[in-house]
N, C-alpha and C positions, 0 to 999 in steps of 0.2 A: 542195700536194696532197696528203692521206691517201689513199688506197684502199686499204677493207675490204671481205671478202669476206661477200656475203648468200647467206642460199639460198633458193630460190624450191619448190617442191618438192620437186622429186629434184633439181637443175640448182642451180649455182654462177655466183655471179655476182661479177664486179671496179668495188665502187660507188666516190660519193662528195660527201658528203655536203655538199649545198646550207646554206648560214645560207637566212634569210629573217626577211623583217616581215612585222608582222600587215597587210596596207592597209586593207582589209575587212573585217568578220567578221557573218554577220548571219542571223537568224533568219528560216527559211519559215513564214507563219499559216495552215492550210485550219481553212477553220466546218468540221466535217460537219453535215450536216442535220436531225438531232438535236438543237444549238442546242450541238455540242459547239465544242470546239477544239482541235488537234494545233497544236506545234512545235516544227520542228526544225532543227537548225542543225550542220552536221561544218566539224570544226578541225583545219584540218593537223597531226599530232606535227612532218613529217618531211621530208625531202626528196631521196632520194637519185636522184644520174646516174646511168645508167648506164658504163659502162665498159670499153673494151676492157684488152689487158696491156702496151698505156703509155697506159695512163691519159687515152687520145681517148676524146669520146662517142659511143659509138654511135648508130641509127638504125636504125625501122621500114622495110617494106617503103617506109613513103607518105614513108617524109625525114624523120620524126618521129622530136623525141631519145629517147630512151629513163629513160623519167622511172618510178620509186616516192615512191609519196606512198601516207607512214603518214598517218592520223585518226580521229580519232575523232568520233563522231555520236549529239548528247543529239534526245533526242525528251521532252515533254513535252504534257501532258494535261491538259483539264481539260476538267468536263459544266456 
C-alpha cells in the first residue's frame, strides 16, 4: 500500500489509490420539451481512500469511509 499526499483546498491528506473495474456505465437521457435531447454520463477516473498517518481508513462523523472520487462528466445534446 503506497500512501500519497493530496491537497483539497488548503488541507493536505494521506490517501491510498484504490483499484477498480467498471461494472456498468450508462448514459442518462433527458427529452427537452422543444424536442431536443440531452445525454449525460459520469465516468470515474480515480478512487482514493483517505487514510490516517498509519494507513488506516478514516471515517466521516456518520461512520462512512472518507473517499475521494475523481470523475469526468460527458454531456451530449441534440435538437
